[in-house]
Residue frames as qw, qx, qy, qz and C-alpha x, y, z in Angstrom:
[[0.213, -0.369, 0.905, -0.007, 84.77, 190.72, 28.22],
 [0.648, 0.103, -0.549, -0.518, 83.51, 187.82, 26.17],
 [0.760, -0.271, 0.439, -0.394, 81.75, 184.91, 27.83],
 [0.122, 0.321, -0.921, -0.182, 83.20, 181.42, 27.38],
 [0.552, 0.108, 0.597, 0.573, 82.08, 179.66, 25.22],
 [0.165, 0.532, -0.116, -0.822, 81.96, 182.40, 22.64],
 [0.590, 0.442, 0.671, 0.086, 79.58, 181.73, 19.78],
 [0.146, -0.204, 0.402, 0.881, 80.45, 183.30, 16.45],
 [0.516, 0.349, 0.055, -0.780, 77.77, 184.57, 14.08],
 [0.553, 0.240, -0.691, -0.398, 78.15, 181.36, 12.03],
 [0.878, -0.325, -0.089, -0.341, 77.31, 179.28, 15.11],
 [0.729, 0.237, -0.526, 0.368, 80.85, 178.10, 15.87],
 [0.612, -0.787, -0.025, -0.079, 81.55, 177.86, 19.59],
 [0.495, 0.554, -0.476, 0.470, 85.03, 178.90, 20.65],
 [0.001, -0.390, 0.667, -0.636, 86.26, 177.66, 24.01],
 [0.778, -0.297, -0.157, -0.532, 83.37, 175.31, 24.76],
 [0.913, -0.129, -0.355, 0.152, 85.81, 172.68, 26.15],
 [0.240, 0.585, -0.415, 0.654, 87.87, 175.19, 28.13],
 [0.699, -0.569, -0.410, 0.141, 88.48, 174.40, 31.78],
 [0.116, -0.929, 0.232, -0.264, 89.81, 177.02, 34.10],
 [0.517, 0.384, -0.673, 0.363, 93.28, 176.19, 35.46],
 [0.701, -0.485, -0.500, 0.153, 93.45, 174.58, 38.86],
 [0.261, -0.946, 0.108, -0.159, 94.29, 176.88, 41.76],
 [0.590, 0.450, -0.508, 0.438, 97.96, 177.13, 42.59],
 [0.726, -0.672, -0.144, 0.004, 98.83, 176.11, 46.12],
 [0.010, -0.856, 0.494, -0.151, 101.94, 177.37, 47.88],
 [0.909, 0.089, -0.378, 0.154, 104.67, 174.73, 48.09],
 [0.542, -0.807, 0.233, -0.007, 106.62, 174.50, 51.32],
 [0.113, 0.712, -0.692, -0.040, 110.34, 173.77, 51.48],
 [0.496, -0.195, 0.831, -0.157, 109.69, 170.27, 52.84],
 [0.762, 0.465, 0.385, -0.236, 107.27, 169.47, 50.02],
 [0.486, 0.799, -0.325, -0.143, 109.82, 170.64, 47.45],
 [0.127, -0.571, 0.810, -0.045, 112.58, 168.51, 49.01],
 [0.653, 0.058, 0.727, -0.206, 110.34, 165.44, 49.05],
 [0.723, 0.641, 0.150, -0.212, 109.35, 165.94, 45.42],
 [0.296, 0.787, -0.535, -0.081, 112.98, 166.40, 44.37],
 [0.317, -0.407, 0.851, -0.098, 114.04, 163.26, 46.21],
 [0.693, 0.232, 0.652, -0.200, 111.27, 161.14, 44.68],
 [0.670, 0.709, 0.202, -0.085, 111.44, 162.48, 41.13],
 [0.044, 0.867, -0.456, -0.194, 115.09, 163.45, 40.86],
 [0.768, 0.397, -0.502, 0.026, 117.80, 161.36, 39.31],
 [0.868, -0.481, -0.058, 0.107, 119.38, 158.93, 41.77],
 [0.107, -0.867, 0.485, 0.039, 122.81, 159.74, 43.06],
 [0.852, 0.316, -0.409, 0.083, 125.53, 157.48, 41.76],
 [0.784, -0.594, 0.097, 0.151, 127.56, 155.78, 44.47],
 [0.054, 0.837, -0.524, -0.147, 131.27, 156.61, 44.35],
 [0.733, 0.355, -0.580, -0.028, 133.60, 154.01, 42.92],
 [0.871, -0.489, 0.011, -0.044, 134.34, 151.27, 45.38],
 [0.058, -0.796, 0.602, -0.033, 137.82, 150.98, 46.77],
 [0.533, 0.304, -0.790, -0.015, 140.02, 147.91, 46.72],
 [0.146, -0.136, 0.806, -0.557, 139.07, 147.21, 50.34],
 [0.673, 0.190, 0.268, -0.663, 135.40, 146.88, 49.42],
 [0.746, 0.381, -0.447, -0.312, 136.21, 144.60, 46.51],
 [0.278, 0.314, -0.870, 0.258, 138.49, 142.46, 48.67],
 [0.386, -0.018, 0.661, -0.644, 135.72, 142.17, 51.25],
 [0.771, 0.286, -0.045, -0.567, 133.26, 141.10, 48.53],
 [0.622, 0.380, -0.679, -0.080, 135.65, 138.41, 47.32],
 [0.032, 0.233, -0.855, 0.461, 136.28, 137.17, 50.87],
 [0.572, 0.096, 0.467, -0.668, 132.52, 136.95, 51.59],
 [0.775, 0.352, -0.301, -0.430, 131.93, 135.13, 48.30],
 [0.467, 0.345, -0.806, 0.113, 134.66, 132.58, 49.07],
 [0.206, -0.125, 0.763, -0.600, 133.32, 132.09, 52.59],
 [0.720, 0.195, 0.175, -0.643, 129.83, 131.46, 51.19],
 [0.728, 0.371, -0.530, -0.227, 131.17, 128.93, 48.68],
 [0.214, 0.305, -0.861, 0.345, 133.10, 127.17, 51.48],
 [0.437, -0.016, 0.604, -0.667, 130.03, 126.99, 53.73],
 [0.800, 0.283, -0.065, -0.525, 127.88, 125.59, 50.91],
 [0.599, 0.395, -0.696, -0.036, 130.55, 123.03, 49.99],
 [0.014, 0.216, -0.851, 0.479, 130.93, 121.88, 53.60],
 [0.616, 0.090, 0.387, -0.681, 127.16, 121.63, 53.96],
 [0.802, 0.337, -0.309, -0.383, 126.94, 119.46, 50.86],
 [0.414, 0.352, -0.819, 0.185, 129.79, 117.23, 52.09],
 [0.243, -0.113, 0.736, -0.621, 128.14, 116.87, 55.50],
 [0.740, 0.204, 0.138, -0.626, 124.82, 116.09, 53.86],
 [0.704, 0.382, -0.564, -0.199, 126.50, 113.48, 51.67],
 [0.174, 0.274, -0.871, 0.369, 128.13, 111.80, 54.69],
 [0.468, 0.017, 0.568, -0.677, 124.82, 111.71, 56.55],
 [0.787, 0.300, -0.083, -0.533, 123.00, 110.23, 53.56],
 [0.563, 0.402, -0.720, -0.054, 125.65, 107.52, 53.01],
 [0.155, -0.280, 0.823, -0.470, 125.27, 106.09, 56.54]]
């Protein structure tokens, strides 16, 4: 077996920058699941139903109403 680095008769060293591979550690099932969850592609949420969209619209309108009433109340207080 040849020793690394191998020096040819012309003086060329072969494998002088070779590093032995790192030891392989056994991977447990939990480690594999964690790695898959962190590195895997995210799951796409299913399409929302009409109920979810109606709820979004209702919450948006309620927010707009609350902001409008707050501005009106603030205007009344400032005018006094």
